[in-house]
C-alpha positions as CSV (number, residue, x, y, z in Angstrom):
1,X,43.4,71.1,15.6
2,X,44.9,68.1,14.0
3,X,47.2,68.5,11.0
4,X,45.1,70.4,8.5
5,X,44.8,69.2,4.9
6,X,42.2,69.2,2.1
7,X,40.3,66.2,3.5
8,X,39.7,67.7,7.0
9,X,39.9,71.5,6.4
10,X,36.1,72.2,6.3
11,X,34.6,73.9,9.3
12,X,32.2,71.7,11.2
13,X,29.9,74.0,13.2
14,X,28.8,71.5,15.8
15,X,27.7,74.0,18.3
16,X,25.5,75.7,15.7
17,X,23.9,72.4,14.8
18,X,23.2,71.8,18.5
19,X,21.7,75.2,18.8
20,X,19.4,74.6,15.8
21,X,18.4,71.2,17.3
22,X,17.3,73.0,20.5
23,X,15.4,75.6,18.5
24,X,13.6,72.7,16.6
25,X,12.7,71.0,19.9
26,X,11.5,74.3,21.4
27,X,9.3,75.0,18.4
28,X,7.9,71.5,18.5
29,X,7.1,71.8,22.2
30,X,5.4,75.1,21.8
31,X,3.4,73.9,18.7
32,X,2.2,70.8,20.7
33,X,1.1,73.1,23.5
34,X,-0.5,75.5,21.0
35,X,-2.6,72.7,19.6
36,X,-3.4,71.4,23.1
37,X,-1.6,68.1,22.5
38,X,1.3,68.1,25.0
39,X,0.1,69.9,28.0
40,X,2.4,71.4,30.5
41,X,5.2,68.9,29.7
42,X,5.4,70.1,26.1
43,X,5.5,73.7,27.3
44,X,8.2,72.9,29.8
45,X,10.2,71.1,27.1
46,X,9.8,74.1,24.8
47,X,11.1,76.5,27.5
48,X,14.0,74.3,28.5
49,X,15.0,73.9,24.8
50,X,14.7,77.6,24.2
51,X,16.9,78.3,27.2
52,X,19.5,75.7,25.9
53,X,19.4,77.3,22.4
54,X,20.1,80.8,24.0
55,X,22.9,79.4,26.1
56,X,24.4,77.7,23.0
57,X,24.2,81.0,21.1
58,X,26.0,82.8,24.0
59,X,28.7,80.1,24.0
60,X,29.2,80.4,20.2
61,X,29.3,84.1,20.4
62,X,32.0,84.2,23.0
63,X,34.1,81.5,21.4
64,X,34.0,83.0,18.0
65,X,34.7,86.5,19.3
66,X,37.8,85.4,21.2
67,X,39.1,83.3,18.4
68,X,38.7,86.2,16.0
69,X,40.4,88.5,18.5
70,X,43.3,86.0,18.8
71,X,43.7,86.0,15.0
72,X,43.7,89.8,14.9
73,X,46.3,90.0,17.8
74,X,48.6,87.7,15.9
75,X,48.3,89.8,12.7
76,X,48.8,93.0,14.7
77,X,51.9,91.5,16.3
78,X,53.2,90.3,13.0
79,X,52.9,93.8,11.5
80,X,54.1,95.6,14.7
81,X,57.2,93.5,15.2
82,X,58.3,93.3,11.6
83,X,60.5,96.4,11.9
84,X,62.4,95.6,15.1
85,X,62.5,91.8,15.6
86,X,65.0,89.6,13.7
87,X,63.7,86.9,11.5
88,X,64.6,84.3,14.1
89,X,62.8,86.2,16.8
90,X,59.7,86.5,14.6
91,X,59.8,82.8,14.0
92,X,60.0,82.1,17.8
93,X,57.3,84.6,18.5
94,X,54.8,82.8,16.2
95,X,55.7,79.4,17.6
96,X,54.3,80.6,20.9
97,X,50.7,79.9,21.8
98,X,48.0,82.6,21.4
99,X,47.9,83.4,25.1
100,X,51.6,84.2,25.3
101,X,51.5,86.2,22.1
102,X,48.6,88.2,23.5
103,X,50.5,88.8,26.7
104,X,53.6,90.0,24.9
105,X,51.5,92.7,23.0
106,X,51.4,94.7,26.2
107,X,55.2,95.2,26.2
108,X,56.7,98.3,24.5
109,X,58.6,98.0,21.3
110,X,61.9,98.6,23.2
111,X,61.4,95.8,25.8
112,X,59.6,93.2,23.6
113,X,62.7,91.6,22.0
114,X,64.3,90.8,25.4
115,X,61.0,89.8,26.9
116,X,60.4,87.5,24.0
117,X,63.8,85.8,24.4
118,X,63.1,85.4,28.2
119,X,59.6,84.0,27.5
120,X,61.1,81.3,25.1
121,X,64.0,80.6,27.4
122,X,62.1,80.3,30.7
123,X,58.7,79.2,29.2
124,X,57.0,82.1,31.0
125,X,53.3,81.8,31.5
126,X,51.1,84.7,30.2
127,X,50.6,86.1,33.7
128,X,54.3,86.1,34.3
129,X,54.9,87.8,30.9
130,X,52.4,90.6,31.8
131,X,54.1,91.0,35.3
132,X,57.5,91.4,33.6
133,X,56.3,94.3,31.4
134,X,57.8,97.6,32.5
135,X,56.3,100.0,30.0
136,X,52.7,98.9,29.5
137,X,51.1,99.4,26.1
138,X,47.4,99.5,26.7
139,X,44.8,97.6,24.7
140,X,41.7,99.6,24.7
141,X,40.0,97.8,21.8
142,X,39.3,94.4,23.5
143,X,36.1,92.6,23.0
């Protein structure tokens, strides 16, 4: 997201608007078919639009779920690491992208500071971070 400020902070639910558009087109197509105006073409348009609306809903559901999970993971890591990371390490941790923070959460409290330093120094990818974890902390509450 671009630099957020008052003028651009409002959420613009574009995918939701697209989903409602498909629902409107589907209902219109089904209504035309119901009143025997549109024939098979109207029914096909209704089915295609209904399918598109469902696919849009599935997309929205997954994107929102993973974004919320990312926010929760960042909060969890902020609380978890407060007692054993220095202020400088905490600052570096939260300058990382969400995928690296999520990968670091699998490291035990004892190995996390060194792995964080290595991640920053070597620009490790999330997969490399996970491979480097020696004492794995399981995440059994994933969505």
